[in-house]
mmCIF file of the N, C-alpha and C atoms, coordinates in Angstrom:
data_MODEL
# 
_entry.id   MODEL 
# 
loop_
_atom_site.group_PDB 
_atom_site.id 
_atom_site.type_symbol 
_atom_site.label_atom_id 
_atom_site.label_alt_id 
_atom_site.label_comp_id 
_atom_site.label_asym_id 
_atom_site.label_entity_id 
_atom_site.label_seq_id 
_atom_site.pdbx_PDB_ins_code 
_atom_site.Cartn_x 
_atom_site.Cartn_y 
_atom_site.Cartn_z 
_atom_site.occupancy 
_atom_site.B_iso_or_equiv 
_atom_site.pdbx_formal_charge 
_atom_site.auth_seq_id 
_atom_site.auth_comp_id 
_atom_site.auth_asym_id 
_atom_site.auth_atom_id 
_atom_site.pdbx_PDB_model_num 
ATOM 1   N N  . MET A 1 1  ? 15.412 15.955 8.657   1.00 0.00 ? 1  MET A N  1 
ATOM 2   C CA . MET A 1 1  ? 14.117 16.727 8.275   1.00 0.00 ? 1  MET A CA 1 
ATOM 3   C C  . MET A 1 1  ? 13.948 17.978 8.987   1.00 0.00 ? 1  MET A C  1 
ATOM 4   N N  . LEU A 1 2  ? 13.214 18.822 8.330   1.00 0.00 ? 2  LEU A N  1 
ATOM 5   C CA . LEU A 1 2  ? 12.838 20.221 8.877   1.00 0.00 ? 2  LEU A CA 1 
ATOM 6   C C  . LEU A 1 2  ? 11.615 20.698 8.128   1.00 0.00 ? 2  LEU A C  1 
ATOM 7   N N  . LYS A 1 3  ? 11.062 21.793 8.785   1.00 0.00 ? 3  LYS A N  1 
ATOM 8   C CA . LYS A 1 3  ? 9.809  22.161 8.193   1.00 0.00 ? 3  LYS A CA 1 
ATOM 9   C C  . LYS A 1 3  ? 10.198 23.592 7.536   1.00 0.00 ? 3  LYS A C  1 
ATOM 10  N N  . VAL A 1 4  ? 9.795  23.738 6.204   1.00 0.00 ? 4  VAL A N  1 
ATOM 11  C CA . VAL A 1 4  ? 9.921  24.987 5.554   1.00 0.00 ? 4  VAL A CA 1 
ATOM 12  C C  . VAL A 1 4  ? 8.396  25.347 5.485   1.00 0.00 ? 4  VAL A C  1 
ATOM 13  N N  . ASN A 1 5  ? 8.042  26.593 6.097   1.00 0.00 ? 5  ASN A N  1 
ATOM 14  C CA . ASN A 1 5  ? 6.698  27.089 5.793   1.00 0.00 ? 5  ASN A CA 1 
ATOM 15  C C  . ASN A 1 5  ? 5.784  26.085 6.240   1.00 0.00 ? 5  ASN A C  1 
ATOM 16  N N  . ASN A 1 6  ? 5.994  25.361 7.186   1.00 0.00 ? 6  ASN A N  1 
ATOM 17  C CA . ASN A 1 6  ? 5.027  24.201 7.847   1.00 0.00 ? 6  ASN A CA 1 
ATOM 18  C C  . ASN A 1 6  ? 5.079  22.782 6.937   1.00 0.00 ? 6  ASN A C  1 
ATOM 19  N N  . VAL A 1 7  ? 6.041  22.794 5.737   1.00 0.00 ? 7  VAL A N  1 
ATOM 20  C CA . VAL A 1 7  ? 6.028  21.534 4.892   1.00 0.00 ? 7  VAL A CA 1 
ATOM 21  C C  . VAL A 1 7  ? 7.296  20.776 5.313   1.00 0.00 ? 7  VAL A C  1 
ATOM 22  N N  . THR A 1 8  ? 6.968  19.661 5.642   1.00 0.00 ? 8  THR A N  1 
ATOM 23  C CA . THR A 1 8  ? 8.464  18.893 6.180   1.00 0.00 ? 8  THR A CA 1 
ATOM 24  C C  . THR A 1 8  ? 9.190  18.224 4.798   1.00 0.00 ? 8  THR A C  1 
ATOM 25  N N  . VAL A 1 9  ? 10.509 18.800 4.885   1.00 0.00 ? 9  VAL A N  1 
ATOM 26  C CA . VAL A 1 9  ? 11.108 18.543 3.798   1.00 0.00 ? 9  VAL A CA 1 
ATOM 27  C C  . VAL A 1 9  ? 12.711 17.925 4.298   1.00 0.00 ? 9  VAL A C  1 
ATOM 28  N N  . ARG A 1 10 ? 13.355 17.081 3.237   1.00 0.00 ? 10 ARG A N  1 
ATOM 29  C CA . ARG A 1 10 ? 14.625 16.843 3.456   1.00 0.00 ? 10 ARG A CA 1 
ATOM 30  C C  . ARG A 1 10 ? 15.608 17.734 3.332   1.00 0.00 ? 10 ARG A C  1 
ATOM 31  N N  . ALA A 1 11 ? 16.483 18.034 4.404   1.00 0.00 ? 11 ALA A N  1 
ATOM 32  C CA . ALA A 1 11 ? 17.587 19.035 4.214   1.00 0.00 ? 11 ALA A CA 1 
ATOM 33  C C  . ALA A 1 11 ? 18.873 18.726 4.615   1.00 0.00 ? 11 ALA A C  1 
ATOM 34  N N  . LEU A 1 12 ? 19.734 19.326 3.880   1.00 0.00 ? 12 LEU A N  1 
ATOM 35  C CA . LEU A 1 12 ? 21.211 19.202 4.453   1.00 0.00 ? 12 LEU A CA 1 
ATOM 36  C C  . LEU A 1 12 ? 21.625 20.227 5.180   1.00 0.00 ? 12 LEU A C  1 
ATOM 37  N N  . VAL A 1 13 ? 22.021 20.035 6.530   1.00 0.00 ? 13 VAL A N  1 
ATOM 38  C CA . VAL A 1 13 ? 22.212 20.974 7.546   1.00 0.00 ? 13 VAL A CA 1 
ATOM 39  C C  . VAL A 1 13 ? 23.742 20.996 7.460   1.00 0.00 ? 13 VAL A C  1 
ATOM 40  N N  . ASP A 1 14 ? 24.291 22.256 6.995   1.00 0.00 ? 14 ASP A N  1 
ATOM 41  C CA . ASP A 1 14 ? 25.824 22.208 6.790   1.00 0.00 ? 14 ASP A CA 1 
ATOM 42  C C  . ASP A 1 14 ? 26.290 23.351 7.578   1.00 0.00 ? 14 ASP A C  1 
ATOM 43  N N  . ALA A 1 15 ? 27.080 23.103 8.921   1.00 0.00 ? 15 ALA A N  1 
ATOM 44  C CA . ALA A 1 15 ? 27.477 24.177 9.573   1.00 0.00 ? 15 ALA A CA 1 
ATOM 45  C C  . ALA A 1 15 ? 28.402 25.130 8.974   1.00 0.00 ? 15 ALA A C  1 
ATOM 46  N N  . GLY A 1 16 ? 28.969 24.603 7.880   1.00 0.00 ? 16 GLY A N  1 
ATOM 47  C CA . GLY A 1 16 ? 29.917 25.696 7.185   1.00 0.00 ? 16 GLY A CA 1 
ATOM 48  C C  . GLY A 1 16 ? 29.383 26.408 6.111   1.00 0.00 ? 16 GLY A C  1 
ATOM 49  N N  . CYS A 1 17 ? 28.179 26.205 5.796   1.00 0.00 ? 17 CYS A N  1 
ATOM 50  C CA . CYS A 1 17 ? 27.455 26.808 4.681   1.00 0.00 ? 17 CYS A CA 1 
ATOM 51  C C  . CYS A 1 17 ? 27.308 28.378 4.811   1.00 0.00 ? 17 CYS A C  1 
ATOM 52  N N  . GLU A 1 18 ? 27.888 28.943 3.909   1.00 0.00 ? 18 GLU A N  1 
ATOM 53  C CA . GLU A 1 18 ? 27.871 30.396 3.975   1.00 0.00 ? 18 GLU A CA 1 
ATOM 54  C C  . GLU A 1 18 ? 26.457 30.949 3.448   1.00 0.00 ? 18 GLU A C  1 
ATOM 55  N N  . GLN A 1 19 ? 25.712 30.209 2.585   1.00 0.00 ? 19 GLN A N  1 
ATOM 56  C CA . GLN A 1 19 ? 24.368 30.766 2.147   1.00 0.00 ? 19 GLN A CA 1 
ATOM 57  C C  . GLN A 1 19 ? 23.353 29.580 2.063   1.00 0.00 ? 19 GLN A C  1 
ATOM 58  N N  . SER A 1 20 ? 22.248 29.870 2.512   1.00 0.00 ? 20 SER A N  1 
ATOM 59  C CA . SER A 1 20 ? 21.267 28.773 2.433   1.00 0.00 ? 20 SER A CA 1 
ATOM 60  C C  . SER A 1 20 ? 20.743 28.798 1.157   1.00 0.00 ? 20 SER A C  1 
ATOM 61  N N  . VAL A 1 21 ? 20.174 27.683 0.802   1.00 0.00 ? 21 VAL A N  1 
ATOM 62  C CA . VAL A 1 21 ? 19.673 27.341 -0.525  1.00 0.00 ? 21 VAL A CA 1 
ATOM 63  C C  . VAL A 1 21 ? 18.582 26.671 -0.510  1.00 0.00 ? 21 VAL A C  1 
ATOM 64  N N  . PHE A 1 22 ? 17.648 27.104 -1.275  1.00 0.00 ? 22 PHE A N  1 
ATOM 65  C CA . PHE A 1 22 ? 16.208 26.325 -1.397  1.00 0.00 ? 22 PHE A CA 1 
ATOM 66  C C  . PHE A 1 22 ? 16.215 25.806 -2.784  1.00 0.00 ? 22 PHE A C  1 
ATOM 67  N N  . LEU A 1 23 ? 15.446 24.593 -2.853  1.00 0.00 ? 23 LEU A N  1 
ATOM 68  C CA . LEU A 1 23 ? 15.374 23.941 -4.216  1.00 0.00 ? 23 LEU A CA 1 
ATOM 69  C C  . LEU A 1 23 ? 14.107 24.759 -4.971  1.00 0.00 ? 23 LEU A C  1 
ATOM 70  N N  . GLU A 1 24 ? 14.141 24.729 -6.380  1.00 0.00 ? 24 GLU A N  1 
ATOM 71  C CA . GLU A 1 24 ? 13.181 25.731 -7.070  1.00 0.00 ? 24 GLU A CA 1 
ATOM 72  C C  . GLU A 1 24 ? 11.884 25.016 -6.710  1.00 0.00 ? 24 GLU A C  1 
ATOM 73  N N  . SER A 1 25 ? 11.768 23.823 -6.981  1.00 0.00 ? 25 SER A N  1 
ATOM 74  C CA . SER A 1 25 ? 10.496 22.975 -6.770  1.00 0.00 ? 25 SER A CA 1 
ATOM 75  C C  . SER A 1 25 ? 9.868  23.220 -5.360  1.00 0.00 ? 25 SER A C  1 
ATOM 76  N N  . LEU A 1 26 ? 10.721 23.223 -4.356  1.00 0.00 ? 26 LEU A N  1 
ATOM 77  C CA . LEU A 1 26 ? 10.126 23.421 -2.856  1.00 0.00 ? 26 LEU A CA 1 
ATOM 78  C C  . LEU A 1 26 ? 9.474  24.897 -3.104  1.00 0.00 ? 26 LEU A C  1 
ATOM 79  N N  . CYS A 1 27 ? 9.953  25.712 -3.467  1.00 0.00 ? 27 CYS A N  1 
ATOM 80  C CA . CYS A 1 27 ? 9.325  27.163 -3.592  1.00 0.00 ? 27 CYS A CA 1 
ATOM 81  C C  . CYS A 1 27 ? 7.924  26.909 -4.289  1.00 0.00 ? 27 CYS A C  1 
ATOM 82  N N  . LYS A 1 28 ? 7.981  26.443 -5.381  1.00 0.00 ? 28 LYS A N  1 
ATOM 83  C CA . LYS A 1 28 ? 6.636  26.168 -6.130  1.00 0.00 ? 28 LYS A CA 1 
ATOM 84  C C  . LYS A 1 28 ? 5.600  25.514 -5.115  1.00 0.00 ? 28 LYS A C  1 
ATOM 85  N N  . LEU A 1 29 ? 5.961  24.309 -4.349  1.00 0.00 ? 29 LEU A N  1 
ATOM 86  C CA . LEU A 1 29 ? 5.213  23.479 -3.415  1.00 0.00 ? 29 LEU A CA 1 
ATOM 87  C C  . LEU A 1 29 ? 4.906  24.493 -2.276  1.00 0.00 ? 29 LEU A C  1 
ATOM 88  N N  . ILE A 1 30 ? 5.663  25.363 -1.780  1.00 0.00 ? 30 ILE A N  1 
ATOM 89  C CA . ILE A 1 30 ? 5.022  26.171 -0.625  1.00 0.00 ? 30 ILE A CA 1 
ATOM 90  C C  . ILE A 1 30 ? 4.319  27.567 -1.065  1.00 0.00 ? 30 ILE A C  1 
ATOM 91  N N  . GLY A 1 31 ? 4.398  27.813 -2.422  1.00 0.00 ? 31 GLY A N  1 
ATOM 92  C CA . GLY A 1 31 ? 3.817  28.771 -2.953  1.00 0.00 ? 31 GLY A CA 1 
ATOM 93  C C  . GLY A 1 31 ? 4.575  30.165 -2.974  1.00 0.00 ? 31 GLY A C  1 
ATOM 94  N N  . LEU A 1 32 ? 5.850  30.089 -3.015  1.00 0.00 ? 32 LEU A N  1 
ATOM 95  C CA . LEU A 1 32 ? 6.742  31.244 -2.893  1.00 0.00 ? 32 LEU A CA 1 
ATOM 96  C C  . LEU A 1 32 ? 7.410  31.421 -4.298  1.00 0.00 ? 32 LEU A C  1 
ATOM 97  N N  . ARG A 1 33 ? 7.698  32.558 -4.661  1.00 0.00 ? 33 ARG A N  1 
ATOM 98  C CA . ARG A 1 33 ? 8.319  32.921 -5.817  1.00 0.00 ? 33 ARG A CA 1 
ATOM 99  C C  . ARG A 1 33 ? 9.493  33.545 -5.719  1.00 0.00 ? 33 ARG A C  1 
ATOM 100 N N  . PRO A 1 34 ? 10.734 33.094 -6.333  1.00 0.00 ? 34 PRO A N  1 
ATOM 101 C CA . PRO A 1 34 ? 12.115 33.792 -5.969  1.00 0.00 ? 34 PRO A CA 1 
ATOM 102 C C  . PRO A 1 34 ? 12.131 35.251 -6.388  1.00 0.00 ? 34 PRO A C  1 
ATOM 103 N N  . GLY A 1 35 ? 12.761 36.155 -5.617  1.00 0.00 ? 35 GLY A N  1 
ATOM 104 C CA . GLY A 1 35 ? 12.772 37.340 -6.133  1.00 0.00 ? 35 GLY A CA 1 
ATOM 105 C C  . GLY A 1 35 ? 14.317 38.101 -6.073  1.00 0.00 ? 35 GLY A C  1 
ATOM 106 N N  . GLY A 1 36 ? 14.458 39.094 -6.302  1.00 0.00 ? 36 GLY A N  1 
ATOM 107 C CA . GLY A 1 36 ? 16.145 39.638 -6.003  1.00 0.00 ? 36 GLY A CA 1 
ATOM 108 C C  . GLY A 1 36 ? 16.999 38.972 -7.012  1.00 0.00 ? 36 GLY A C  1 
ATOM 109 N N  . PRO A 1 37 ? 18.186 39.359 -7.142  1.00 0.00 ? 37 PRO A N  1 
ATOM 110 C CA . PRO A 1 37 ? 19.140 39.125 -8.258  1.00 0.00 ? 37 PRO A CA 1 
ATOM 111 C C  . PRO A 1 37 ? 19.442 37.503 -8.424  1.00 0.00 ? 37 PRO A C  1 
ATOM 112 N N  . ALA A 1 38 ? 19.709 37.145 -9.514  1.00 0.00 ? 38 ALA A N  1 
ATOM 113 C CA . ALA A 1 38 ? 20.064 35.761 -9.716  1.00 0.00 ? 38 ALA A CA 1 
ATOM 114 C C  . ALA A 1 38 ? 21.575 35.676 -9.366  1.00 0.00 ? 38 ALA A C  1 
ATOM 115 N N  . GLY A 1 39 ? 22.122 34.477 -9.225  1.00 0.00 ? 39 GLY A N  1 
ATOM 116 C CA . GLY A 1 39 ? 23.537 34.286 -8.798  1.00 0.00 ? 39 GLY A CA 1 
ATOM 117 C C  . GLY A 1 39 ? 23.851 32.865 -9.084  1.00 0.00 ? 39 GLY A C  1 
ATOM 118 N N  . ILE A 1 40 ? 25.280 32.579 -8.684  1.00 0.00 ? 40 ILE A N  1 
ATOM 119 C CA . ILE A 1 40 ? 25.715 31.274 -8.652  1.00 0.00 ? 40 ILE A CA 1 
ATOM 120 C C  . ILE A 1 40 ? 26.308 30.785 -7.347  1.00 0.00 ? 40 ILE A C  1 
ATOM 121 N N  . VAL A 1 41 ? 25.981 29.468 -7.236  1.00 0.00 ? 41 VAL A N  1 
ATOM 122 C CA . VAL A 1 41 ? 26.394 28.870 -5.913  1.00 0.00 ? 41 VAL A CA 1 
ATOM 123 C C  . VAL A 1 41 ? 27.173 27.602 -6.216  1.00 0.00 ? 41 VAL A C  1 
ATOM 124 N N  . SER A 1 42 ? 28.347 27.596 -5.407  1.00 0.00 ? 42 SER A N  1 
ATOM 125 C CA . SER A 1 42 ? 29.283 26.370 -5.404  1.00 0.00 ? 42 SER A CA 1 
ATOM 126 C C  . SER A 1 42 ? 28.650 25.380 -4.359  1.00 0.00 ? 42 SER A C  1 
ATOM 127 N N  . MET A 1 43 ? 28.231 24.137 -4.803  1.00 0.00 ? 43 MET A N  1 
ATOM 128 C CA . MET A 1 43 ? 27.722 23.192 -3.891  1.00 0.00 ? 43 MET A CA 1 
ATOM 129 C C  . MET A 1 43 ? 28.754 22.392 -3.191  1.00 0.00 ? 43 MET A C  1 
ATOM 130 N N  . LEU A 1 44 ? 28.409 21.607 -2.289  1.00 0.00 ? 44 LEU A N  1 
ATOM 131 C CA . LEU A 1 44 ? 29.403 20.837 -1.248  1.00 0.00 ? 44 LEU A CA 1 
ATOM 132 C C  . LEU A 1 44 ? 30.389 20.076 -2.316  1.00 0.00 ? 44 LEU A C  1 
ATOM 133 N N  . ASN A 1 45 ? 29.709 19.364 -3.269  1.00 0.00 ? 45 ASN A N  1 
ATOM 134 C CA . ASN A 1 45 ? 30.363 18.535 -4.254  1.00 0.00 ? 45 ASN A CA 1 
ATOM 135 C C  . ASN A 1 45 ? 31.152 19.205 -5.373  1.00 0.00 ? 45 ASN A C  1 
ATOM 136 N N  . GLY A 1 46 ? 31.267 20.489 -5.252  1.00 0.00 ? 46 GLY A N  1 
ATOM 137 C CA . GLY A 1 46 ? 31.941 21.244 -6.322  1.00 0.00 ? 46 GLY A CA 1 
ATOM 138 C C  . GLY A 1 46 ? 31.297 21.524 -7.459  1.00 0.00 ? 46 GLY A C  1 
ATOM 139 N N  . GLU A 1 47 ? 29.937 21.075 -7.636  1.00 0.00 ? 47 GLU A N  1 
ATOM 140 C CA . GLU A 1 47 ? 29.340 21.539 -8.676  1.00 0.00 ? 47 GLU A CA 1 
ATOM 141 C C  . GLU A 1 47 ? 28.667 23.051 -8.591  1.00 0.00 ? 47 GLU A C  1 
ATOM 142 N N  . ARG A 1 48 ? 28.393 23.689 -9.586  1.00 0.00 ? 48 ARG A N  1 
ATOM 143 C CA . ARG A 1 48 ? 27.960 25.075 -9.463  1.00 0.00 ? 48 ARG A CA 1 
ATOM 144 C C  . ARG A 1 48 ? 26.546 24.935 -9.984  1.00 0.00 ? 48 ARG A C  1 
ATOM 145 N N  . ALA A 1 49 ? 25.631 25.828 -9.280  1.00 0.00 ? 49 ALA A N  1 
ATOM 146 C CA . ALA A 1 49 ? 24.362 26.025 -9.739  1.00 0.00 ? 49 ALA A CA 1 
ATOM 147 C C  . ALA A 1 49 ? 23.951 27.427 -9.984  1.00 0.00 ? 49 ALA A C  1 
ATOM 148 N N  . ILE A 1 50 ? 23.215 27.595 -10.962 1.00 0.00 ? 50 ILE A N  1 
ATOM 149 C CA . ILE A 1 50 ? 22.748 29.089 -11.443 1.00 0.00 ? 50 ILE A CA 1 
ATOM 150 C C  . ILE A 1 50 ? 21.462 29.270 -10.360 1.00 0.00 ? 50 ILE A C  1 
ATOM 151 N N  . CYS A 1 51 ? 21.367 30.225 -9.806  1.00 0.00 ? 51 CYS A N  1 
ATOM 152 C CA . CYS A 1 51 ? 20.262 30.475 -9.067  1.00 0.00 ? 51 CYS A CA 1 
ATOM 153 C C  . CYS A 1 51 ? 19.257 31.559 -9.625  1.00 0.00 ? 51 CYS A C  1 
ATOM 154 N N  . SER A 1 52 ? 17.983 31.397 -9.436  1.00 0.00 ? 52 SER A N  1 
ATOM 155 C CA . SER A 1 52 ? 16.984 32.065 -10.088 1.00 0.00 ? 52 SER A CA 1 
ATOM 156 C C  . SER A 1 52 ? 16.747 33.447 -9.218  1.00 0.00 ? 52 SER A C  1 
ATOM 157 N N  . GLY A 1 53 ? 17.334 33.484 -8.176  1.00 0.00 ? 53 GLY A N  1 
ATOM 158 C CA . GLY A 1 53 ? 16.975 34.635 -7.253  1.00 0.00 ? 53 GLY A CA 1 
ATOM 159 C C  . GLY A 1 53 ? 16.936 34.155 -5.747  1.00 0.00 ? 53 GLY A C  1 
ATOM 160 N N  . THR A 1 54 ? 16.144 34.859 -4.907  1.00 0.00 ? 54 THR A N  1 
ATOM 161 C CA . THR A 1 54 ? 16.432 34.849 -3.558  1.00 0.00 ? 54 THR A CA 1 
ATOM 162 C C  . THR A 1 54 ? 14.867 34.573 -2.732  1.00 0.00 ? 54 THR A C  1 
ATOM 163 N N  . MET A 1 55 ? 14.785 33.823 -1.731  1.00 0.00 ? 55 MET A N  1 
ATOM 164 C CA . MET A 1 55 ? 13.290 33.970 -1.065  1.00 0.00 ? 55 MET A CA 1 
ATOM 165 C C  . MET A 1 55 ? 13.571 34.010 0.403   1.00 0.00 ? 55 MET A C  1 
ATOM 166 N N  . ILE A 1 56 ? 12.674 34.384 1.132   1.00 0.00 ? 56 ILE A N  1 
ATOM 167 C CA . ILE A 1 56 ? 12.672 34.240 2.661   1.00 0.00 ? 56 ILE A CA 1 
ATOM 168 C C  . ILE A 1 56 ? 11.472 33.304 3.101   1.00 0.00 ? 56 ILE A C  1 
ATOM 169 N N  . ALA A 1 57 ? 11.966 32.213 3.732   1.00 0.00 ? 57 ALA A N  1 
ATOM 170 C CA . ALA A 1 57 ? 10.821 31.299 4.449   1.00 0.00 ? 57 ALA A CA 1 
ATOM 171 C C  . ALA A 1 57 ? 10.987 31.129 6.013   1.00 0.00 ? 57 ALA A C  1 
ATOM 172 N N  . ASP A 1 58 ? 10.114 30.621 6.487   1.00 0.00 ? 58 ASP A N  1 
ATOM 173 C CA . ASP A 1 58 ? 9.956  30.254 7.999   1.00 0.00 ? 58 ASP A CA 1 
ATOM 174 C C  . ASP A 1 58 ? 10.577 28.641 7.958   1.00 0.00 ? 58 ASP A C  1 
ATOM 175 N N  . VAL A 1 59 ? 11.739 28.503 8.616   1.00 0.00 ? 59 VAL A N  1 
ATOM 176 C CA . VAL A 1 59 ? 12.277 27.247 8.690   1.00 0.00 ? 59 VAL A CA 1 
ATOM 177 C C  . VAL A 1 59 ? 12.258 26.789 10.250  1.00 0.00 ? 59 VAL A C  1 
ATOM 178 N N  . GLY A 1 60 ? 11.842 25.497 10.405  1.00 0.00 ? 60 GLY A N  1 
ATOM 179 C CA . GLY A 1 60 ? 11.587 25.098 11.759  1.00 0.00 ? 60 GLY A CA 1 
ATOM 180 C C  . GLY A 1 60 ? 12.362 23.801 11.963  1.00 0.00 ? 60 GLY A C  1 
ATOM 181 N N  . ILE A 1 61 ? 13.046 23.626 13.059  1.00 0.00 ? 61 ILE A N  1 
ATOM 182 C CA . ILE A 1 61 ? 13.766 22.461 13.379  1.00 0.00 ? 61 ILE A CA 1 
ATOM 183 C C  . ILE A 1 61 ? 13.932 22.156 14.787  1.00 0.00 ? 61 ILE A C  1 
ATOM 184 N N  . GLU A 1 62 ? 13.404 20.969 15.341  1.00 0.00 ? 62 GLU A N  1 
ATOM 185 C CA . GLU A 1 62 ? 13.610 20.745 16.643  1.00 0.00 ? 62 GLU A CA 1 
ATOM 186 C C  . GLU A 1 62 ? 12.495 21.706 17.672  1.00 0.00 ? 62 GLU A C  1 
ATOM 187 N N  . GLY A 1 63 ? 11.465 22.051 17.088  1.00 0.00 ? 63 GLY A N  1 
ATOM 188 C CA . GLY A 1 63 ? 10.570 23.003 17.654  1.00 0.00 ? 63 GLY A CA 1 
ATOM 189 C C  . GLY A 1 63 ? 10.902 24.515 17.628  1.00 0.00 ? 63 GLY A C  1 
ATOM 190 N N  . LYS A 1 64 ? 11.809 24.811 17.243  1.00 0.00 ? 64 LYS A N  1 
ATOM 191 C CA . LYS A 1 64 ? 12.270 26.364 16.907  1.00 0.00 ? 64 LYS A CA 1 
ATOM 192 C C  . LYS A 1 64 ? 12.043 26.864 15.638  1.00 0.00 ? 64 LYS A C  1 
ATOM 193 N N  . SER A 1 65 ? 11.633 28.032 15.459  1.00 0.00 ? 65 SER A N  1 
ATOM 194 C CA . SER A 1 65 ? 11.495 28.543 14.085  1.00 0.00 ? 65 SER A CA 1 
ATOM 195 C C  . SER A 1 65 ? 12.312 29.808 13.673  1.00 0.00 ? 65 SER A C  1 
ATOM 196 N N  . VAL A 1 66 ? 12.704 30.106 12.530  1.00 0.00 ? 66 VAL A N  1 
ATOM 197 C CA . VAL A 1 66 ? 13.531 31.154 12.223  1.00 0.00 ? 66 VAL A CA 1 
ATOM 198 C C  . VAL A 1 66 ? 13.179 31.572 10.891  1.00 0.00 ? 66 VAL A C  1 
ATOM 199 N N  . GLN A 1 67 ? 13.258 32.785 10.383  1.00 0.00 ? 67 GLN A N  1 
ATOM 200 C CA . GLN A 1 67 ? 13.117 33.181 9.035   1.00 0.00 ? 67 GLN A CA 1 
ATOM 201 C C  . GLN A 1 67 ? 14.562 33.091 8.525   1.00 0.00 ? 67 GLN A C  1 
ATOM 202 N N  . VAL A 1 68 ? 14.619 32.509 7.546   1.00 0.00 ? 68 VAL A N  1 
ATOM 203 C CA . VAL A 1 68 ? 15.819 32.046 6.484   1.00 0.00 ? 68 VAL A CA 1 
ATOM 204 C C  . VAL A 1 68 ? 15.646 32.654 5.151   1.00 0.00 ? 68 VAL A C  1 
ATOM 205 N N  . ALA A 1 69 ? 16.892 33.480 4.867   1.00 0.00 ? 69 ALA A N  1 
ATOM 206 C CA . ALA A 1 69 ? 16.880 34.040 3.342   1.00 0.00 ? 69 ALA A CA 1 
ATOM 207 C C  . ALA A 1 69 ? 17.859 33.161 2.570   1.00 0.00 ? 69 ALA A C  1 
ATOM 208 N N  . GLY A 1 70 ? 17.575 32.749 1.565   1.00 0.00 ? 70 GLY A N  1 
ATOM 209 C CA . GLY A 1 70 ? 18.384 31.818 0.899   1.00 0.00 ? 70 GLY A CA 1 
ATOM 210 C C  . GLY A 1 70 ? 18.312 32.147 -0.785  1.00 0.00 ? 70 GLY A C  1 
ATOM 211 N N  . LEU A 1 71 ? 19.335 31.394 -1.279  1.00 0.00 ? 71 LEU A N  1 
ATOM 212 C CA . LEU A 1 71 ? 19.203 31.510 -2.924  1.00 0.00 ? 71 LEU A CA 1 
ATOM 213 C C  . LEU A 1 71 ? 18.374 30.345 -3.279  1.00 0.00 ? 71 LEU A C  1 
ATOM 214 N N  . VAL A 1 72 ? 17.752 30.467 -4.606  1.00 0.00 ? 72 VAL A N  1 
ATOM 215 C CA . VAL A 1 72 ? 16.759 29.347 -5.098  1.00 0.00 ? 72 VAL A CA 1 
ATOM 216 C C  . VAL A 1 72 ? 17.582 28.781 -6.184  1.00 0.00 ? 72 VAL A C  1 
ATOM 217 N N  . ALA A 1 73 ? 17.881 27.604 -6.234  1.00 0.00 ? 73 ALA A N  1 
ATOM 218 C CA . ALA A 1 73 ? 18.572 26.715 -7.144  1.00 0.00 ? 73 ALA A CA 1 
ATOM 219 C C  . ALA A 1 73 ? 17.627 25.451 -7.747  1.00 0.00 ? 73 ALA A C  1 
ATOM 220 N N  . PRO A 1 74 ? 17.832 25.361 -9.089  1.00 0.00 ? 74 PRO A N  1 
ATOM 221 C CA . PRO A 1 74 ? 17.349 24.155 -9.843  1.00 0.00 ? 74 PRO A CA 1 
ATOM 222 C C  . PRO A 1 74 ? 17.518 22.895 -9.305  1.00 0.00 ? 74 PRO A C  1 
ATOM 223 N N  . GLY A 1 75 ? 18.516 22.534 -8.696  1.00 0.00 ? 75 GLY A N  1 
ATOM 224 C CA . GLY A 1 75 ? 18.915 21.252 -8.145  1.00 0.00 ? 75 GLY A CA 1 
ATOM 225 C C  . GLY A 1 75 ? 19.989 21.398 -7.008  1.00 0.00 ? 75 GLY A C  1 
ATOM 226 N N  . LEU A 1 76 ? 19.975 20.412 -6.139  1.00 0.00 ? 76 LEU A N  1 
ATOM 227 C CA . LEU A 1 76 ? 20.749 20.426 -5.044  1.00 0.00 ? 76 LEU A CA 1 
ATOM 228 C C  . LEU A 1 76 ? 21.387 18.991 -4.770  1.00 0.00 ? 76 LEU A C  1 
ATOM 229 N N  . VAL A 1 77 ? 22.620 18.905 -4.252  1.00 0.00 ? 77 VAL A N  1 
ATOM 230 C CA . VAL A 1 77 ? 23.095 17.688 -3.790  1.00 0.00 ? 77 VAL A CA 1 
ATOM 231 C C  . VAL A 1 77 ? 22.406 16.725 -2.973  1.00 0.00 ? 77 VAL A C  1 
ATOM 232 N N  . ARG A 1 78 ? 22.379 15.486 -2.974  1.00 0.00 ? 78 ARG A N  1 
ATOM 233 C CA . ARG A 1 78 ? 21.948 14.349 -2.088  1.00 0.00 ? 78 ARG A CA 1 
ATOM 234 C C  . ARG A 1 78 ? 20.339 14.528 -2.168  1.00 0.00 ? 78 ARG A C  1 
ATOM 235 N N  . ASP A 1 79 ? 19.667 14.930 -3.148  1.00 0.00 ? 79 ASP A N  1 
ATOM 236 C CA . ASP A 1 79 ? 18.383 14.883 -2.970  1.00 0.00 ? 79 ASP A CA 1 
ATOM 237 C C  . ASP A 1 79 ? 17.679 15.901 -1.915  1.00 0.00 ? 79 ASP A C  1 
ATOM 238 N N  . ALA A 1 80 ? 18.476 16.817 -1.405  1.00 0.00 ? 80 ALA A N  1 
ATOM 239 C CA . ALA A 1 80 ? 17.884 17.713 -0.510  1.00 0.00 ? 80 ALA A CA 1 
ATOM 240 C C  . ALA A 1 80 ? 16.881 18.725 -1.044  1.00 0.00 ? 80 ALA A C  1 
ATOM 241 N N  . LYS A 1 81 ? 16.041 19.180 -0.332  1.00 0.00 ? 81 LYS A N  1 
ATOM 242 C CA . LYS A 1 81 ? 15.095 20.272 -0.829  1.00 0.00 ? 81 LYS A CA 1 
ATOM 243 C C  . LYS A 1 81 ? 15.731 21.511 -0.400  1.00 0.00 ? 81 LYS A C  1 
ATOM 244 N N  . MET A 1 82 ? 16.693 21.547 0.711   1.00 0.00 ? 82 MET A N  1 
ATOM 245 C CA . MET A 1 82 ? 17.059 22.869 1.065   1.00 0.00 ? 82 MET A CA 1 
ATOM 246 C C  . MET A 1 82 ? 18.498 22.570 1.693   1.00 0.00 ? 82 MET A C  1 
ATOM 247 N N  . ILE A 1 83 ? 19.301 23.448 1.689   1.00 0.00 ? 83 ILE A N  1 
ATOM 248 C CA . ILE A 1 83 ? 20.891 23.526 2.294   1.00 0.00 ? 83 ILE A CA 1 
ATOM 249 C C  . ILE A 1 83 ? 20.708 24.542 3.499   1.00 0.00 ? 83 ILE A C  1 
ATOM 250 N N  . PHE A 1 84 ? 20.975 24.256 4.552   1.00 0.00 ? 84 PHE A N  1 
ATOM 251 C CA . PHE A 1 84 ? 20.691 25.106 5.813   1.00 0.00 ? 84 PHE A CA 1 
ATOM 252 C C  . PHE A 1 84 ? 22.013 25.440 6.566   1.00 0.00 ? 84 PHE A C  1 
# 
């Protein structure tokens, strides 16, 4: 679990991840809209997701907080709200 803009969410922490990805419904929950270009991301399980753009959010884990830019996808693997 980690916090995205002070909302606790289930996240998949992937040390080999090249791009962070936020779940579209999480963006709506925290009141952020994706911007920037749309794109496609390949998920851990081999599925591809069409992303509606990008967003930047404050992400906190173990008492530390950083700003993270990520793609915005309609669905993620393992019921995660974010891949970080």
